[in-house]
C-alpha positions in Angstrom: 3.8 -39.2 64.8 3.7 -35.8 63.9 5.4 -33.8 61.2 7.4 -31.4 62.7 6.1 -27.6 61.6 7.6 -24.4 61.6 5.2 -22.5 64.3 3.6 -19.4 62.9 4.7 -17.7 59.9 8.1 -18.1 60.4 10.4 -18.6 57.5 12.8 -21.5 57.1 16.1 -20.7 58.5 17.5 -22.3 55.6 15.9 -20.3 53.2 17.9 -17.2 54.7 20.9 -19.7 54.4 20.5 -20.5 50.9 19.5 -17.5 49.9 22.6 -15.7 50.9 24.7 -18.3 49.7 23.9 -18.4 46.1 23.8 -14.8 46.0 27.5 -14.5 46.9 28.3 -18.1 44.7 26.3 -17.1 41.7 26.4 -13.6 41.9 22.5 -13.2 41.5 20.6 -9.8 41.1 18.6 -8.8 44.2 15.8 -8.7 42.1 16.5 -12.4 41.3 17.1 -13.2 45.1 14.1 -11.7 45.7 11.7 -14.0 43.4 13.4 -16.8 45.0 13.1 -16.0 48.5 9.4 -15.2 47.5 8.7 -18.7 45.7 10.3 -20.4 48.2 8.2 -19.0 50.9 5.3 -19.6 49.0 6.4 -23.3 48.8 7.1 -23.3 52.2 3.0 -22.2 53.2 1.8 -24.4 50.4 3.8 -27.6 52.2 2.2 -26.5 55.6 5.7 -25.7 56.9 6.6 -29.4 57.1 10.1 -29.4 57.6 12.4 -29.4 54.8 14.1 -32.7 55.3 10.4 -34.2 54.6 9.0 -32.9 52.1 8.5 -35.3 49.3 8.7 -35.2 45.1 4.6 -35.6 46.0 4.9 -32.1 48.1 6.7 -30.4 44.8 4.6 -31.8 41.9 1.5 -31.0 43.6 2.9 -27.5 44.3 3.5 -27.4 40.4 0.1 -28.4 39.9 -1.1 -25.6 41.9 0.7 -23.4 39.6 -0.7 -24.6 36.5 -3.9 -23.8 38.1 -3.3 -20.9 39.2 -3.1 -20.2 35.4 0.4 -19.2 35.7 2.7 -19.0 32.9 5.0 -21.6 32.4 8.5 -19.6 32.7 6.9 -18.6 36.0 6.4 -22.1 37.2 9.9 -23.0 35.7 11.5 -20.5 37.7 9.7 -21.3 41.0 10.7 -25.0 40.4 14.0 -23.8 40.1 14.1 -21.8 43.2 12.5 -25.2 44.7 14.9 -27.5 43.0 18.3 -25.7 44.0 
């Protein structure tokens, strides 16, 4: 069984729908929305384009470990985790 992937460098359509929804519902600033977009796109690329419904907890843990290994500050890692968890 092969995993569903997003072809090329495309972005999950769900990312844009999510960002539109939280922008309205939570009144997030354009800068926060842009940061969430980058964070979610980075995660998408990290998991190799696996379809969102196939992403497992282990994928998120691997992503967090990779962020810490890059030397990112805990506040940055927490923001990225926040975007992924939403």
